[in-house]
Every structure is written in structure tokens, then in C-alpha cells.
Phi, psi and omega in degrees: 000320178300316175303314177299323177291326179291321178291331178284329177297301178306323178298317183291328176294323185294339187279348177237127174305313180298319179292317179306308180298324177295313184297319176300318177295326180290326173297315174303320174297322181297319180302315188276354182265340183258157178242122183222066180300138180088347181261128171271088191300320185295313182290326194259336189239285185286326180299315179298332179287323174293309173326313188288348173280348184223161172241172190296331184260005185279125179273125176248148180236136184211138186249134176279163178297338173287349192091349176297136181242145178232139170244133192214148175277141181274080191237000193199172175296326177306305183299313184297314180289330175297316183297331182264021187297148164235118002289174183300328177245086177286178183263359179205170184268311190207138181059082190307304185297317177296317174304316185289318179290337178292320175288332176293315186291332180281348178304125177083004182288147172252337183220120180232135177240131174239120170258119193088043193291337182057226181271001179110011192302321174267317185304321183293317180299312177298314185296325180298312179305315187264000189296311185299335179265008175082016179289156186229135177249117172270109196250102187269128176208105179294326179289116187297326181287313181293326175300315178300321177293323178295319178295319179298313183289329166305318179294311179287350176253015176056046186235077172292358181276001172269122182242102184288144182225144180260001180281165171259131171288131190207179183268002169216174181244028189225016179251146173256132180236165166217148182277123181251121187113168189265124168046243181300334180272355184292136173249169182264141170227151178301141182224162177286147177302133180078005176294149186301131176067012176287161175210161186274157176261158177206138175280150174296328184292313183298314182296314183289325180296323180286351181241021171071013185274120188255343184225140181239133185254327181211145170232130180236122186234120172217073193229038163052053178098000185258004188298317177297315176303318181294321176291325172305332181279346182252010185314309176307330178278331179283341178280359181288152180284165175312138183100338181240330184287154182280153167278152181228137169237132178211152180273140164238146186224139177296339171291344183228347182234121177272105182252022179303338180254021176094144181300326182301335185267010180277148185301321185292319174291315178304315181305317187284310184289339176289343176256019178084014179274147169258133182238139180231151166281138170256127182282130182194158168269144166271071186190189167250117184214143187280099181242025179307324186268006182253135177290163176285120177269130174238134187247118178309146188303329186265014181231020184272130173286119195249346186298157178120187185285162177311127183207171182227159179197166181267143171236159180238134176240135180217159177261350181224093181293354179295342179299345187258007185260077182205171182292341182279351183239155177218125174270123181230161183228156168065029174232169186279150173284346182256119175283124184216115184298334187262003177254172181316120180302323184299337179255330198238004177243159175304145174304122184101352169106167177278000000 
């Protein structure tokens, strides 16, 4: 009966936007007021309470401090932590350092490819940066509902330079795939032609070639294990010399990448270094967290602290690492790429502290 009363109370709070906002503010104050070493307060305590205020089909609207507005379905940790942002109008939707480095790498870009564009949390920021110079974002998202949100966010932010695409990026342009798993955790598996919810694959090289694009400036990949295949499909661009080859940001995850012999020996990193790239891990929160006053921290591939539970993080590959020789970046070694508030600060907090 106590559980029923608690759920009824949360349901009543969810019916009023002002009550819900006030309740979330109190939960955030609770997070800041308690000390709980080793306890992930957001995942174990406050987050589930906020989840109870929304349903999966609910569209939430939120505006950044820059004026960018997003509409998104409440279906993931991305949505929850965006809703729980501090400040209430943050400068990003998801992954503060990833959002910032992508905008930096996109400066002056004409052609950007994103695999796993989701509702546009990063695509919109990139498109906004390059719009004035005529830049285009080719945004691939096979999930039809998330692709619809991506198109909606392009529209409400006045960004016709985002081109939503339904294909899956792959190492060939002749495979049928389907998504297995829920929403942001879905990965691709082969499927029979014409199967329900199946989609076609395409290589980056074939797609851009068909559209008359001869130079590519930036590739962004978060496609749950298909990153290596997508990069193989972009090989003609990756073989270009420094100054012409694209910068790359991609996710690796222990479920898909075996790094037991060190990150430099993984197939995906070797594929890139063999083509002249220097590869770094990007330190970041898989969350919405205010890091505006912190430099972007990068870890050389041979100096990443990889111990701990299975996890994923983003990596950056460039052919001219001098692009990171500025006050906005810091090269660090022997720390984790995962910022985690509840873990050892020496490994999981920014150098110098949060």
C-alpha cells in the first residue's frame, strides 16, 4: 500500500509542470547536500524518482543557454539527465566535453557525417556552427521515431542544413539490418530484405560519392559496435593527407571492442593509426554536467586507465594533433576517460578537481 501511495503521489506531481520542476529542483538540492562515497546517487536514488514523472511517449521541450531548443522523447538516460541539468538552461544536451570538442572540430567544415544522430543532441550544435559557411550535416539515424525528432529539431532551430537519413552506416552498401534492443541501446543485426523495421546499409564513400561530395571534414559515430565498419566504408577519405582527411569522433564500448591488450592494439585504433591518425580518449560525463570552466582533457591511446566494469567512452582521431595545443585542451595520462562523481577523484574527476 505504501508503494501505491508513493506512485500516486508521483503521478499527481507529474500532472503539473510547475510541481514537477520544483520537485526536480529539490532532488538536485538533495544530490548536492549529501555525502555518499561509492554510491551513484543519480542512478540509484534521484534518477528513478524523476523517471516516474514521465512516460516513454512523452515529448519534452528544453532550451539551452544559447537559445537552441530541443524536443525529445523521454526514453533514455540522455533525456533524464538533460531534464535534470544544472543550470536549468545548460550549454549542451548530452556529454559536455563531446559537445564542445565537436563544435571546435566543426569550425569551417563544409561536410559532416554523423552516424547515430539520435534526436540531434550533437547534430544541431554542429549544424548551427557551420550553417553560415554553407556547411551540411548528413545525419544518419535508422530509428524512425528518433529520426522524426531529429527532423523536428532541425526545423524548430531553423537548420535546413541537417539532412536526416534512414540508412545504417556500414562497410558495404548491400546489407539489410534491423535494430535490436531499446532506443539508445539498440544495436544493428543483419535482417532479411523486406523484414519489418529493416533498413539498408550504405558506406560513407558511396553515399558522399553519389551526392558529389569529394572532401569530408568530420565524422561522428555512435552506432553501438558498427563504428569500425563505418570507418572502413569511409577509407578513401581517411587515406587523405593531413589538412584534407576528416577529423573523427567515435565511441568504443567493451561489449564491442576487446581492449584487453591495450587500446593501441584494438582493431579500430590500429585501423586509424595505420592511416596516419593520432588517437586520444576524450574524458567526459555520460550525462549533462556543467564543465564550462574546465579544459577538454584528452588521453593518448597508450595511457588510458581501462580498469573497471564494462563501459563505453568517446575517442577522437586527428592527423594533426597540434590542433589540441591550446589553452582549451589538456593532455593527461593514466586516468579514466569516464568522469564519475562517485568514484576515485584521482582517476575519475577532471585533473585539478570538479
